[in-house]
N, C-alpha and C positions, 0 to 999 in steps of 0.2 A: 684662380688661386690668389692673384694680386688683390682682388676685391675682398676676399675673405680675410686676408691678413690686415688690410686697412680697416675692415669692420671690427676685427678683434682689438686692434690698437685703439680705435675710437671708443669702443665699449669699455675697455680697461681705463682709458683716460677719463671718461665720464664717471665711471664708478668711483675712482679716486677723487676726482674733483667734487662730485656731488656729495660723497660721504664726508670728506674733510670740510667742504664748504658748509654743509648742513650743520655739522658739529660746531664750526666756528660761528655761524649765525646764531645758533642756540646759546652758545657761551657768551657772545656779545650781548644778546638780549637779556640774559640773566644778569650780566654785569651791569647793564644800564638800569634794569627794572628792579632788581632786588637790593635790599639795604646792605647785604653782605657780599657783594660782588659775585653772587651765584653760589656762595658757599653756605653750608649749614651754620646756623647761629650756635656757637658753642657756649654752654653755660658753665661758669666757674664758681667754685666755693673755696675761699681761702687760697686763691691762686692756683687751684687744681681743677682741671676740666672734669666735670661730673656727668656730662651728657650733651646731646644735641637737642635744642629746643623744639625741633620739628619731628621728633620721634618719641612716642610714648614709652614710658618705662614702668616697671612693676614696683609699686609701693604698697607694702602690706602692713607696716607697723602702724599702731594707733596714733602715733605722734605725727604722722604724715597724712596729707590728703591723698586719696586714691584716685587714679584715673579710670578710664574706661577699661573694661576687660578686653583681653586680646585673644583672638582665635588662633594666633600664631606664636603665642608666648613672647610677644614683644621682639621677635626676631626680625631685625631690619633687613636681613638678606632674603627673607621669604615672606614678604607682606601679602596679606589676603584675608578674605572673610572665611566663614565656615562653609559657605555654599549650601547651608541647610535652610529649607523653607521655614517660614514662621509657623507652619502647621506641623512640622516634623516633630514627632514625639521625643526624639533624642534632644533636639534643640530646646523644646519646651522644658524638658527635665533640667538641662543646663541652666536655663534662665531661672527656673524655680530654685535651684540650688544657690544661685547667686543672690536671689532675693532674700532667701533665708539667712545666708551669711551676712548680707548687708544689714538686715534687721537685727541680727544677733549683735553686731558691732554698734548699732544705733538703736538701742531699745526705746528711745524716746520718739521714734517715728512709727507711723502706721504703714501698712502695706501700700496704701494709696499715695503716701508721701514720698516713696522711693522713686527718684527720677529714673526714667527708662534707660537713659544713657549709662547709668551706673551698673546696670545688669545685662546690657546687650553690647556685644562687640561692634566696633565700627567696620566699615567695608575693607579698610586696609589692615585692620588689626593693630595699627600703630598710632592711633589718634592721640596727639599730645595734649589736647584741650578738653575741658569740661565746661558746661554752662555755669553761669553764676549761681543758678539754683543747685546744681550738682555740688558746688563748693559750699553753699549756704547750709545744706543739710549735714555737712561734716564738721562744721565749725565747733559745735559743742564737744564732739569726741576728741578733736585735736586739742582744743583748749584744756580739757580735763587731763589728757595724756601729758601735756607739756606743763601743766600747773600754772597756767596764765588765764587771764580773763577772756571771755568770749569776745568782748569788744576789742581787745588787743589783736586777737586773731582776725577778726572781721576787718580791722584797719589794714592788715597785711593783705588780705584777700582783695579788698578794694583797690589797694595800690598796684596790684598786678593784673587786675581785670582790664582787658582790652575791649574797646568799643568796636563797632563795625568799621571796616576799612573806609577811609575818607568820610566817615559818618554816614555812609549810605549802603555799603555792600557787606553782607554777612550779618552775623548776630554777635552780641557780646560773648566773650569767651575768657577762660582762665587757663593759662598754661600751667599744668600740674608741676612740672619740673621747676619752673621759675618760682612758683608759689612755695614749694617745699624748700628751695634754696633760700628764699627770702625769710621763711620761718626760721631756718637754721641760723641765718645771719642775725636775726633779731632776738631769738630766745635760746 
């Protein structure tokens, strides 16, 4: 019985130590490695927080750039993909609907010019970024809706386009929330 009690105390002590220790190690790593001390980067407009830069949001008005579709309706508490195969008829119908809606809003594009990211949801359903090409095809629509030149909107897109991390890792990307906030700040 003495050995059992010792084993239980050691097990409980190790559970607490390793659980707390693991969390502290992760927190310290995030604090050292991330630019925001491990916290989400909050985006503000006119002194008011409008969202977190690392979570995609739904933008549907013509005056805003649109992000990737979300399989979870941009619910940060329940991220995830649709779990439907690319050959699933239901999935193909959803993508077809998205293509038609995108072409309706962008009549100057052909079907082949629609970037796939604009009609397919990401694995998390919360992707906050689009490619520069995904932004490029929307410039005309946004410029017309805001009553400004395409060149003015293109300058804003270029100002928020991020290159690969350290110039080596990843691909260029445009954070949709930051882009739309920059547009609202400029026009």
